[in-house]
C-alpha positions in Angstrom: 43.9 17.3 -12.9 40.3 16.4 -13.7 39.0 13.3 -11.9 36.4 10.8 -13.1 33.2 11.7 -11.4 32.1 8.0 -11.6 35.1 6.7 -9.7 34.7 6.1 -6.0 37.5 7.4 -3.8 38.2 6.3 -0.3 36.6 3.6 1.8 33.7 3.3 4.2 36.1 3.0 7.1 34.9 -0.3 8.7 37.9 -2.3 9.9 38.1 -6.0 8.9 40.1 -9.0 9.8 40.2 -12.3 7.8 37.2 -11.2 5.7 35.0 -10.3 8.7 34.2 -6.8 10.1 36.3 -6.3 13.3 34.6 -3.3 14.9 32.7 -5.0 17.7 35.4 -3.9 20.2 35.1 -7.1 22.2 37.0 -10.2 21.1 34.2 -12.4 22.5 31.9 -10.9 19.8 34.2 -10.9 16.8 33.6 -13.2 13.8 31.7 -16.5 13.8 32.6 -17.2 17.4 31.1 -13.9 18.4 27.9 -14.7 16.6 27.8 -18.1 18.4 28.0 -16.2 21.7 25.1 -14.0 20.7 23.1 -17.1 19.6 23.8 -18.7 23.0 22.4 -15.5 24.7 19.3 -15.8 22.6 18.8 -19.5 23.5 19.8 -19.5 27.1 18.7 -16.1 28.5 14.9 -15.9 29.2 14.8 -12.1 28.7 16.5 -12.3 25.3 14.3 -15.0 24.1 11.2 -13.1 25.3 12.3 -10.0 23.3 12.9 -11.9 20.1 9.8 -13.9 20.4 7.7 -10.7 21.0 9.2 -9.2 17.8 8.6 -12.4 15.8 5.0 -13.0 17.0 4.0 -9.4 16.6 5.4 -9.2 13.1 3.5 -12.4 12.3 0.3 -10.4 12.3 1.2 -8.6 9.1 -0.2 -9.9 5.8 2.2 -9.7 2.8 1.0 -9.2 -0.7 2.2 -8.1 -4.1 0.8 -4.7 -5.2 0.8 -3.5 -8.8 2.3 -0.1 -9.6 -0.8 1.0 -11.5 -4.1 -0.4 -12.7 -2.7 -1.1 -16.2 -3.2 -4.7 -17.3 0.6 -5.3 -17.7 1.2 -4.1 -14.1 -1.5 -6.3 -12.7 -0.1 -9.3 -14.5 3.3 -8.5 -13.1 1.9 -8.3 -9.6 0.1 -11.6 -10.1 3.3 -13.3 -11.2 5.2 -12.1 -8.1 2.3 -13.4 -5.9 2.5 -16.7 -7.7 6.3 -17.0 -7.1 5.8 -16.3 -3.3 3.1 -19.0 -3.1 5.1 -21.5 -5.2 8.1 -21.8 -3.0 8.9 -24.9 -1.0 8.3 -23.0 2.2 6.0 -20.2 3.3 7.0 -16.6 2.8 6.7 -16.1 6.6 9.6 -18.5 7.2 11.9 -16.3 5.1 10.5 -13.1 6.7 11.0 -14.5 10.2 14.6 -15.3 9.6 15.2 -11.9 7.9 13.9 -10.3 11.1 16.7 -12.0 13.1 18.9 -9.2 11.7 17.4 -7.0 14.4 19.1 -9.3 17.0 22.3 -10.2 15.2 22.8 -7.2 13.1 22.5 -8.9 9.7 20.8 -11.9 8.1 21.2 -13.6 4.7 18.9 -15.6 2.4 20.1 -17.4 -0.6 17.9 -17.1 -3.7 17.2 -20.4 -5.4 15.3 -20.3 -8.7 13.5 -23.0 -10.6 11.8 -23.5 -14.0 8.0 -23.6 -13.6 7.4 -26.9 -15.4 4.2 -28.2 -13.7 3.4 -30.3 -10.7 5.5 -33.3 -11.7 9.2 -33.0 -10.9 11.4 -33.7 -14.0 14.9 -34.7 -13.3 16.6 -32.0 -11.2 13.8 -29.6 -11.9 11.5 -29.4 -8.9 7.7 -29.4 -9.1 5.7 -26.2 -9.5 2.0 -25.2 -9.3 2.5 -23.5 -12.7 3.5 -24.9 -16.1 4.3 -21.8 -18.1 8.1 -22.3 -18.5 8.9 -19.1 -16.6 11.6 -18.8 -14.0 10.2 -18.7 -10.5 11.4 -19.1 -6.9 12.2 -22.5 -5.5 13.2 -21.2 -2.0 14.8 -18.4 -0.1 17.3 -20.6 1.7 18.4 -19.6 5.3 22.1 -19.1 5.9 22.7 -18.9 9.6 24.9 -16.0 10.7 27.4 -18.2 12.6 28.1 -20.3 9.5 29.4 -17.4 7.5 33.2 -17.4 7.5 34.0 -14.3 5.5 33.1 -11.9 2.8 35.2 -11.4 -0.3 35.3 -7.7 -1.2 36.5 -5.5 -4.1 39.0 -2.7 -3.8 36.4 -0.3 -2.4 35.5 -2.7 0.4 32.1 -3.7 -1.1 31.2 -7.4 -0.5 31.0 -9.5 -3.7 31.0 -13.1 -2.4 29.8 -14.8 0.8 32.0 -17.7 2.0 30.3 -20.2 4.2 31.6 -23.0 6.4 29.8 -26.4 6.6 29.2 -26.8 10.3 29.3 -30.6 10.0 32.6 -30.9 8.1 34.3 -27.6 9.0 35.2 -27.1 5.3 34.6 -23.9 3.4 31.9 -24.1 0.7 31.8 -22.5 -2.8 31.6 -18.7 -2.5 28.1 -17.4 -3.3 27.9 -14.1 -5.3 25.9 -11.4 -3.5 23.5 -11.0 -6.4 22.2 -14.5 -5.4 21.7 -13.3 -1.9 19.2 -11.1 0.0 21.2 -9.3 2.7 19.3 -7.7 5.6 20.8 -5.2 8.0 19.4 -4.5 11.4 20.6 -1.4 13.3 22.6 1.1 11.2 26.2 1.1 12.3 27.6 3.8 10.0 27.8 1.7 6.9 28.8 -1.6 8.5 27.8 -4.5 6.3 27.0 -6.6 9.3 25.1 -3.9 11.1 24.5 -3.9 14.8 21.8 -5.9 16.6 20.4 -5.5 20.1 22.2 -8.7 21.2 25.6 -6.9 21.0 24.9 -4.3 23.7 22.9 -7.0 25.6 26.2 -9.0 26.0 27.3 -6.9 29.0 24.0 -7.4 30.8 24.1 -11.1 30.0 27.6 -11.4 31.3 26.6 -9.6 34.6 23.6 -11.8 35.0 25.7 -15.0 34.5 28.1 -13.8 37.2 25.4 -12.8 39.7 23.5 -16.1 39.2 26.6 -18.1 40.0 27.1 -16.0 43.2 23.4 -16.4 44.0 23.6 -20.2 43.6 26.8 -20.5 45.7 25.2 -18.4 48.4 22.0 -20.5 48.3 24.0 -23.7 48.6 26.1 -22.5 51.5 23.0 -21.1 53.3 20.9 -24.3 53.0 23.7 -26.9 53.3 26.6 -25.2 55.0 30.3 -24.6 54.3 32.4 -27.8 54.5 35.1 -27.3 57.2 38.1 -29.4 57.8 40.0 -29.0 61.1 43.4 -30.8 61.3 43.9 -32.8 64.5 47.6 -32.6 64.3 50.1 -30.7 62.2 49.5 -32.2 58.7 52.1 -33.4 56.3 52.0 -32.5 52.6 50.3 -35.7 51.6 47.5 -35.2 54.2 47.0 -31.6 53.0 46.8 -32.7 49.4 44.3 -35.5 50.3 42.0 -33.2 52.3 42.0 -30.5 49.5 41.2 -33.2 46.9 38.2 -34.3 49.1 37.0 -30.7 49.4 37.1 -30.2 45.7 35.2 -33.4 45.0 32.6 -32.7 47.6 29.3 -32.2 45.9 25.6 -31.8 46.9 23.6 -35.0 46.4 21.9 -37.9 48.1 25.1 -40.0 48.0 27.3 -37.2 49.5 29.7 -38.4 52.1 33.4 -38.3 53.0 35.7 -40.7 54.7 39.3 -40.4 55.8 41.8 -42.8 57.5 42.7 -42.2 61.1 42.6 -39.1 63.1 43.7 -36.6 60.4 41.0 -34.0 60.5 37.6 -33.2 62.0 34.9 -32.5 59.5 31.8 -30.4 60.0 29.4 -28.2 58.0 29.3 -24.6 59.3 26.0 -22.8 58.7 26.1 -19.4 57.1 23.5 -16.7 56.4 22.4 -15.5 53.0 21.0 -12.2 54.0 21.8 -10.4 50.8 20.1 -13.0 48.5 17.0 -10.8 48.0 19.1 -7.8 46.9 21.1 -10.0 44.6 17.9 -11.4 43.1 16.5 -7.9 42.6 19.7 -6.9 40.8 19.4 -9.9 38.4 15.8 -8.9 37.8 16.7 -5.3 37.0 19.4 -6.4 34.6 16.8 -8.5 32.8 14.4 -5.6 32.6 17.3 -3.6 31.0 17.7 -6.3 28.4 14.0 -6.2 27.6 14.3 -2.5 27.0 17.1 -3.0 24.6 14.8 -5.0 22.5 12.1 -2.3 22.3 10.0 -4.2 24.9 9.6 -1.5 27.5 5.9 -2.2 27.8 6.7 -5.6 29.2 8.0 -4.0 32.4 4.8 -1.9 32.9 2.3 -3.5 35.1 5.0 -5.5 36.9 6.3 -2.5 38.9 4.8 0.1 41.2 5.1 2.8 38.6 3.5 1.0 35.8 0.0 1.9 34.5 -2.1 1.2 31.5 -2.2 4.9 30.6 1.6 4.7 30.1 1.6 1.2 28.6 -0.7 1.8 25.7 1.4 4.5 24.0 4.5 2.2 24.5 2.7 -0.7 22.9 1.8 1.5 20.0 5.4 2.6 19.8 6.6 -1.1 19.8 4.2 -2.1 17.1 5.3 0.9 15.0 8.8 -0.3 15.4 7.7 -3.8 14.1 6.0 -2.1 11.2 9.3 -0.3 10.4 11.2 -3.6 10.6 8.8 -5.3 8.2 9.2 -2.3 5.9 13.0 -2.8 5.9 12.5 -6.5 4.9 10.1 -5.4 2.1 12.6 -2.9 0.9 15.2 -5.6 0.3 12.6 -7.7 -1.5 11.6 -4.8 -3.7 15.1 -3.6 -4.5 16.9 -6.9 -5.1 14.5 -9.8 -5.5 11.8 -8.5 -7.8 14.1 -6.9 -10.4 16.1 -10.1 -10.6 13.0 -12.1 -11.2 11.9 -10.0 -14.1 15.4 -9.9 -15.5 15.2 -13.7 -15.8 11.8 -13.4 -17.4 12.2 -10.7 -20.1 8.8 -11.6 -21.7 7.0 -10.3 -18.7 8.4 -6.8 -19.1 6.1 -6.0 -22.0 3.4 -3.6 -21.0 4.9 -2.9 -17.5 5.1 0.8 -16.5 6.8 0.0 -13.2 7.7 -3.2 -11.3 5.3 -4.4 -8.6 6.1 -4.1 -4.9 5.8 -6.6 -2.0 4.0 -4.7 0.8 3.2 -5.8 4.4 0.1 -4.7 6.2 0.3 -2.8 9.4 0.4 -4.6 12.8 -0.3 -1.4 14.7 -4.0 -2.0 15.0 -6.5 0.4 16.4 -7.0 0.2 20.1 -10.3 -0.9 21.7 -11.2 2.7 22.6 -10.8 3.8 19.0 -12.9 0.9 17.8 -15.6 1.7 20.3 -15.5 5.3 19.1 -15.9 4.3 15.5 -18.7 1.9 16.4 -20.5 4.7 18.1 -20.2 7.0 15.1 -21.5 4.2 12.8 -24.5 3.6 15.0 -25.2 7.3 15.2 -25.0 7.8 11.4 -27.2 4.8 10.7 -30.2 6.3 12.5 -29.6 10.0 12.6 -31.4 12.6 10.3 -29.4 14.1 7.5 -28.6 17.4 9.2 -27.5 15.7 12.4 -25.3 13.2 10.5 -23.7 16.0 8.5 -23.1 18.0 11.7 -21.4 15.0 13.3 -19.2 14.3 10.3 -18.1 18.0 10.3 -17.3 17.9 14.0 -15.2 14.7 13.8 -13.5 15.8 10.6 -14.8 13.0 8.4 -14.8 13.6 4.6 -17.8 15.1 2.9 -20.3 12.8 1.1 -23.2 13.0 -1.3 -26.3 13.1 1.0 -28.5 12.0 -1.8 -26.9 8.6 -2.3 -25.4 7.6 1.1 -27.8 5.4 2.9 -26.2 6.1 6.3 -27.5 9.6 6.2 -31.1 8.7 5.3 -33.5 8.8 8.3 -36.0 5.9 8.4 -39.5 6.8 7.3 -41.8 7.3 10.3 -45.6 7.6 10.5 -46.9 10.9 11.8 -47.6 10.9 15.5 -49.8 13.0 17.7 -48.1 16.1 19.0 -46.8 15.9 22.6 -47.3 19.2 24.3 -44.6 18.4 26.9 -41.9 17.6 24.3 -39.3 20.1 23.0 -40.2 21.8 19.8 -38.6 20.1 16.7 -35.8 21.7 14.9 -36.8 23.6 11.8 -35.6 22.1 8.5 -33.4 25.2 7.7 -32.0 25.3 11.3 -33.2 28.9 11.7 -35.4 28.1 14.7 -33.8 28.6 18.1 -32.8 25.5 20.0 -34.3 24.7 23.4 -32.1 24.6 26.5 -32.3 20.8 26.5 -31.2 20.5 22.9 -28.3 22.9 23.5 -27.1 21.0 26.5 -27.3 17.7 24.5 -25.3 19.2 21.6 -22.7 20.6 23.9 -22.2 17.3 25.7 -22.0 15.4 22.3 -19.5 17.9 21.0 -17.3 17.5 24.0 -17.5 13.7 24.0 -16.8 13.4 20.2 -14.1 15.9 20.4 -12.3 13.8 23.1 -12.8 10.7 21.1 -11.5 12.4 17.9 -8.4 13.5 19.7 -7.8 9.9 20.9 -8.4 8.6 17.4 -5.9 11.0 16.0 -3.2 10.2 18.6 -3.5 6.4 18.3 -4.4 5.9 14.6 -2.0 8.4 13.1 0.9 7.3 15.4 1.6 4.5 13.1 
């Protein structure tokens, strides 16, 4: 029997329970409560906060702009309209991008698209103000919807989400379901088709749990080492009431300036027994190692370098480049969601803008993987050389480094400055012939070989660092 080629058969295979994906394997990480646990890790664990802050601040270096598909007038107008919409929101674009990047930690993030009619700078009734007065539909805001407030997803028969159901954290009541075409859904790590993705906080939970336990042991050990262990020695065989009273005192005994105990009669003898805490250093090193592992989970391996005996700048620089390349990729994923879902919906609401457009514009972030200081120094040296070198030397250098060919008749960098004729120096090397047919002196050959080696090494460094992004 022939089947309809447009009909989807089967499901993705991600298990769900009560409208939420249930494949996190730990009950502590399932549903809204699990997201709250991950949010607590992000807030309370210094290593986790450091990772996310490094991601956020590094991504902040990127500049976002709207780029037309072609140089056609219609495409340029379309790109200008998108740029206007991004600037006309009630918040900065970076605020939306910053929250979208939280999907790298939690696995997913959602922004609610709120539109507005562009009716000028004066608010009219329920219509908010706008920097533009052309009657077009623009963006009011890309509203943040925290991950822990999302109660469930309403799905179709194939398992695709169609509505987002949110819970008001103040009242605990479910809000009106929001259709997904009014949302921008960002997914962090790919978890084989999971709608909620997988963020680095999920595998970091085990490390955080171990750190919590070790720090409790470390604190108890420090208290017993500096204060001592409370000891009760019964004078006589105690009755049940005396045992109960002594145990109650022991449980309530805390460290503080008002600490004391009193008991009636000769029931027990109280003392503080000193103990050693010889393993405290090893325990602290274990906690430190777990925090380094958490840093590495967040693509922050370079933070460990320079803080250990094996770290070195030669190894740190490539890892920094790798980290910044990962940030560029994360920004690109955010831009992909903007370009696939936000921009087409904006132009669908403004059909008059579609005239003369060959292709919709795109929102593009700049690179954060900037050139290193060595590469910038190399480029500065080349620029200085080209600015004062004769044409033949400049062309020779450009060919050695692999720079593109230029028109020597119009490029001012290859024009040697005019010089007045000078008296010949009998001790100086003979000048190069204009057609390069004259043989080079030993001194000139040595200088050219040295320059070739140095520029060759600099070109290799340039290629490794620049093209790594």
